[in-house]
C-alpha positions in Angstrom: -8.5 26.9 -29.3 -6.1 25.6 -31.9 -7.4 25.4 -35.2 -8.6 22.0 -36.4 -8.3 20.0 -39.7 -11.3 20.3 -42.0 -14.4 18.4 -40.8 -13.2 18.5 -37.0 -15.0 20.4 -34.6 -14.6 21.4 -31.0 -16.8 20.1 -28.7 -17.1 19.3 -25.0 -17.0 15.5 -22.8 -20.4 16.5 -21.5 -21.7 17.5 -25.1 -20.5 13.7 -26.4 -21.0 11.8 -23.6 -22.8 11.0 -20.5 -20.7 11.1 -17.0 -21.5 9.8 -13.6 -19.8 10.3 -10.6 -19.7 7.0 -8.5 -21.5 6.5 -4.7 -19.7 7.8 -1.8 -18.5 5.1 0.6 -20.3 4.9 4.4 -20.6 3.4 7.3 -24.4 2.5 6.4 -23.2 0.6 3.0 -20.8 -1.4 4.6 -23.5 -4.4 5.1 -26.8 -5.1 3.8 -28.3 -7.3 1.7 -27.6 -5.9 -1.9 -24.0 -6.2 -1.5 -21.9 -5.9 -4.9 -18.3 -6.0 -5.6 -17.2 -2.0 -6.9 -14.1 -0.7 -7.9 -12.3 2.3 -7.0 -9.1 4.2 -8.1 -7.1 1.8 -7.0 -8.5 -1.0 -9.4 -7.3 1.8 -12.4 -3.5 1.2 -13.8 -2.1 2.7 -17.1 -2.1 -1.0 -18.3 -6.1 -1.5 -17.4 -8.4 -1.9 -14.6 -7.1 -4.6 -12.2 -9.8 -7.1 -10.3 -7.3 -8.6 -8.3 -8.5 -6.9 -5.0 -11.8 -5.6 -4.7 -14.2 -4.9 -2.5 -17.9 -4.8 -1.8 -20.8 -2.4 -0.6 -24.0 -2.9 -0.3 -26.0 -1.1 -3.3 -30.1 -1.4 -2.9 -31.9 -1.9 -6.5 -32.2 1.6 -7.4 -28.7 2.6 -6.4 -27.6 -0.5 -8.5 -29.4 0.6 -11.8 -27.2 3.9 -11.1 -23.6 2.7 -10.6 -23.6 -0.7 -12.5 -21.3 -0.5 -14.7 -21.7 -2.3 -18.5 -19.5 -3.5 -20.8 -17.2 -0.5 -22.6 -17.7 1.8 -20.3 -14.7 4.2 -19.8 -13.8 5.2 -16.3 -11.5 8.1 -14.9 -9.6 8.8 -12.0 -11.5 11.4 -10.3 -8.6 12.9 -8.4 -5.1 12.5 -7.1 -2.2 14.1 -5.3 -0.3 14.0 -9.1 -1.1 15.6 -11.9 -0.7 12.9 -14.3 -2.8 10.4 -12.8 -6.1 12.5 -12.6 -8.3 11.4 -15.4 -6.1 8.0 -15.8 -8.6 5.8 -17.5 -9.7 2.3 -18.1 -12.4 0.1 -20.1 -14.4 -1.9 -18.3 -14.6 -5.6 -20.3 -17.1 -7.1 -17.7 -14.6 -8.7 -15.9 -17.0 -8.8 -12.5 -20.7 -9.2 -14.0 -23.2 -6.5 -11.6 -19.9 -4.7 -10.7 -20.5 -1.0 -9.2 -18.0 2.2 -8.8 -16.8 4.4 -6.0 -16.9 8.3 -6.2 -13.4 8.0 -6.7 -13.9 7.5 -10.3 -16.1 9.0 -12.8 -18.0 6.8 -15.4 -17.9 8.1 -19.2 -20.6 6.4 -21.7 -20.2 7.7 -25.6 -23.5 9.2 -26.7 -22.1 8.8 -30.1 -17.8 9.0 -30.8 -16.3 5.8 -31.2 -15.5 4.7 -27.5 -11.9 3.7 -28.5 -11.3 7.4 -29.6 -12.5 9.0 -26.4 -10.6 6.3 -24.2 -7.0 7.2 -26.0 -8.1 10.8 -25.7 -8.5 10.6 -22.0 -5.5 8.7 -22.0 -3.3 11.6 -23.7 -5.1 13.9 -21.5 -4.2 12.3 -18.2 -0.6 11.5 -19.2 0.3 14.7 -20.7 -1.2 16.5 -17.2 -3.9 18.3 -19.2 -6.4 16.9 -17.0 -4.5 17.7 -13.8 -4.1 21.8 -15.1 -7.9 21.5 -15.3 -8.4 19.9 -12.1 -9.3 21.8 -8.7 -7.6 21.9 -5.5 -3.9 22.0 -4.3 -2.7 18.4 -2.6 -5.5 16.6 -4.0 -6.5 17.8 -7.3 -10.5 16.7 -7.9 -11.3 16.9 -11.7 -15.1 16.3 -10.8 -18.0 15.9 -13.1 -18.6 19.4 -13.9 -14.9 19.5 -14.8 -14.7 16.7 -17.2 -18.2 17.6 -18.7 -16.7 21.3 -19.5 -13.3 19.7 -20.6 -12.7 20.6 -24.5 -12.5 17.5 -26.8 -11.8 17.8 -30.7 -14.1 15.8 -32.8 -12.8 14.7 -36.1 -15.4 12.4 -38.7 -16.5 9.1 -37.1 -13.9 7.3 -40.1 -11.1 9.2 -38.6 -12.1 8.4 -35.5 -11.4 4.9 -36.1 -8.3 5.4 -38.4 -6.7 7.2 -35.3 -7.8 4.1 -32.9 -6.6 1.6 -35.4 -2.8 3.5 -35.8 -2.6 3.9 -31.8 -3.1 0.6 -31.0 -0.7 -0.6 -34.0 1.9 1.1 -32.1 0.9 -0.1 -29.0 0.7 -3.7 -30.0 4.3 -3.3 -31.0 5.4 -2.0 -28.1 4.1 -4.7 -26.2 5.2 -7.1 -28.7 8.9 -5.9 -27.9 8.6 -5.5 -24.0 7.4 -9.7 -24.4 10.8 -10.1 -26.5 12.7 -8.4 -23.8 11.4 -10.0 -21.0 12.1 -13.3 -22.4 15.7 -12.3 -23.6 16.1 -11.3 -19.8 14.9 -14.6 -18.6 17.2 -16.6 -21.0 20.2 -14.6 -20.3 19.8 -15.3 -16.7 19.2 -19.1 -17.2 22.5 -19.2 -19.6 24.5 -17.1 -16.9 23.2 -20.1 -14.4 24.7 -22.7 -17.2 27.9 -20.8 -17.6 28.5 -21.0 -13.9 27.5 -24.8 -13.5 30.1 -25.8 -16.5 32.4 -23.1 -16.0 35.1 -25.7 -13.9 35.7 -28.9 -15.6 34.2 -31.9 -13.5 37.6 -34.0 -13.8 39.6 -31.2 -12.6 41.6 -31.9 -9.0 39.3 -31.0 -6.2 40.8 -29.7 -2.9 38.9 -28.9 0.5 37.9 -24.8 0.4 40.1 -24.3 3.7 43.1 -25.4 2.0 43.6 -23.0 -0.6 41.9 -20.0 1.2 41.5 -18.7 4.7 38.0 -18.9 5.1 35.7 -16.9 8.2 31.8 -16.6 9.2 30.9 -13.3 10.0 29.9 -12.0 13.7 26.9 -12.7 15.1 24.0 -10.5 15.3 22.6 -9.8 19.0 20.4 -6.8 20.7 23.6 -5.8 22.3 25.4 -5.3 19.0 22.2 -3.5 17.7 23.7 -0.4 18.9 27.5 1.0 20.3 30.3 3.5 19.9 31.7 1.3 17.6 28.8 1.3 14.9 30.1 0.1 11.5 28.3 -0.9 8.6 27.8 -4.9 7.7 26.9 -7.3 5.1 24.0 -9.6 5.3 22.6 -12.1 2.7 20.4 -9.9 0.9 23.4 -8.1 0.2 24.8 -10.9 -1.9 23.8 -11.0 -5.3 24.9 -13.4 -7.9 28.1 -11.8 -8.6 27.7 -8.5 -7.1 27.2 -6.7 -3.8 24.0 -4.2 -3.3 24.8 -1.8 -0.9 21.5 0.1 -0.9 20.2 -0.5 2.4 23.2 -1.6 4.6 22.7 -2.0 8.1 24.5 -0.9 11.0 25.6 -2.5 14.3 28.5 -2.6 16.9 31.7 -3.6 16.4 34.8 -3.6 18.8 38.1 -2.2 17.4 39.1 -6.0 17.6 36.1 -7.0 15.9 36.2 -4.4 13.0 39.7 -5.8 12.7 38.5 -9.3 12.5 35.4 -9.0 10.3 36.7 -5.9 8.2 36.2 -6.8 4.3 39.1 -6.0 2.0 39.1 -5.4 -1.7 38.7 -9.5 -3.1 37.1 -10.7 -0.4 34.8 -13.8 -1.7 31.7 -13.5 -0.2 29.2 -16.6 0.0 25.7 -16.9 1.7 25.8 -19.3 4.6 22.5 -20.3 4.2 18.7 -19.5 3.6 17.1 -19.2 0.4 19.9 -18.3 -1.5 22.8 -20.7 0.1 26.2 -21.1 -1.8 25.2 -17.5 -3.7 28.5 -15.6 -4.1 29.8 -12.8 -5.2 33.6 -10.8 -4.6 33.6 -7.3 -2.5 35.1 -4.6 -4.8 35.5 -1.8 -2.0 31.9 -0.6 -2.4 32.2 1.1 0.8 35.4 2.4 3.0 34.5 0.6 5.4 32.2 -2.3 6.0 31.9 -5.6 8.0 29.9 -9.0 7.5 27.3 -10.9 9.5 27.1 -14.7 10.6 25.0 -15.1 7.5 28.1 -14.5 5.2 31.7 -16.4 4.9 
């Protein structure tokens, strides 16, 4: 262990907090007179506890006394195949009163140190992989109650703990504010682009039918017969045409005869227009992203 500043001391999680592993799921608990919501590892995220998908099982009064969560409890991910996910923590804010927890989670209750100091130390230990290094197992790494209890933790004086917490939370509040500004900027940019596209052409300009100024061709109809064949060729669908660009990730293929390939083959500079669906009229220019590519009937 490294040297600590004056007034700090090394300890273990088990010496400064009570630790409880959640209750194991079993068929006998799937139904009963004492059904309660319970949390599992899927409910823990790096941004807090997500209660949008919470299951239930039966906890009789004696089990509920052991496994019921109290506001301020720290929950940790007990195991994971990823070292940086082991020990991922969250603070229970009593989002669902009376909720319990499963054995994919460990509950920590402070016996003295500032709860938020413990949380942020656990957060750093999980994110850095230190919990993963301390865990047992090969494919799935288990931290376990004993592993967490033995995990070393530096304990500064209580005022210093609170100063550290305040500094961390101030930095995170700035990051969150910057993220909100960035998201709002993206939304405004998208709206501006839509507005610019809508006003790019003067309303009093002369109008002509598209067929009088361009050659238009609807793509090939997809059928079960054309899904396989010797002339298998990449082709574009509605989903590949974005506003202003073509996304060629996940491009599908189907059979095109030599004549069909000649008819439906895209040339650099072709304008693609979505024929129907939610994106009807969505337009992009083909810039030769693939050497050989055709297009389906969903596109002009």
